Phi, psi and omega in degrees: 000351183303312179299325179292313179300317178298314182297325179295338178256012177072020181242169175090183186288333183293309176295326179297318178295316179298318179297330179274000179080019181269149172276141179245119180253114178279122181254144178055056182295345178258009178050056178067024180089357181282325188298315180301330177290342180265351182253111179281172184295329178298316178291319177301319179291330175295319179295308176195112180306139177094351179270153172286169177302315180296316179297319180298319179296314180297317180297319179299316179294315181295334182274352183298131178304128179099340179281124181256335182214152175237123180266124185232136171251128180235147184269352182204163178300319177298324177294321177298315180297319179298316178294317179298320178297324180293312182285346176281347178293152172301143180300151174289146178284162176299322179297318179293318178297322177295319178299315181296313180296326176295317178298316182290334180277345180292142179290000000 
């Protein structure tokens, strides 16, 4: 969540890339498949009710200020559809992203 938190404050590489007119492609938004196992349904519902953990993770990354594309590798057609459904969702607001980063930063 560090790049998202930085971007929400106008710092870090994502806003710098956007200011330079560069496209930012987020790669491995599920961190090799590990991230959805770390996101319980309560957190997924905070991100966007009704999404799976994997979809919530993809949506959070896709909503990050400065991210223009999300690169996803999927092992099956259902996984591709699940990812496509996630990025088709309206982006999360900056306020929602701040709320999520705040929850994740809590001890």
